[in-house]
C-alpha angles and dihedrals in degrees: 000000000000123000129204118191122199143156104075124134148138115293139161124253112281094031129119133233133183118214123200130204113195116197125204133172119041094013091144086077108081113245136190106232124204141176122222129179135206125198122202109285093004135104121261108268133198118251111169142340136195132196122239091255091050086232098116130041135183132201140184111245095248093064103038110123092017106057127051126192120205140160139212104203091187087064096035088233134131121199134204112202107199119193133177091023119196136188090263087065091064107120145105107278120214131189119214137186135212124185116255129357120345111281123232086254093054090138093062111095091207089069092070122084099183127057137181122224097257133246124231119240115187121182118191123204 
C-alpha cells in the first residue's frame, strides 16, 4: 500500500489543522493506520492510531483531548484533526500502515511496514 500525507502548514499557537493520509494500492486489505511525528533532532514518536473498522483509536498522552484521528474507508483516507496547536507540536508528521488490526505495540514505529512521505507542521508562538 502507498500512503500520501498532506495538510501541513504554518499556523499560530491555538490554531487547528487537519492532516490527511490517502492510501492507494492494496487498500482492500484492512490496515491499522497511525500518525507519527518527528521534530528536528528528535526521534520519531507515536501520535495516534486507528483500527481498520474505525472502532478503536489510540493517542499519546500529549495530544489526548486536542487531536482526533478518523478514517473514511470509502475514500481510503485517514484524517488527523489537530486543535489547540502549540509550538511543541511542530514536527514532520508521517502516516504509517500495518496490515490488520492495530497491534498491542501500535506505538512502536518498527511495527509499521508502510510510510508516507511526511508533511511539515510548524506552530509559531
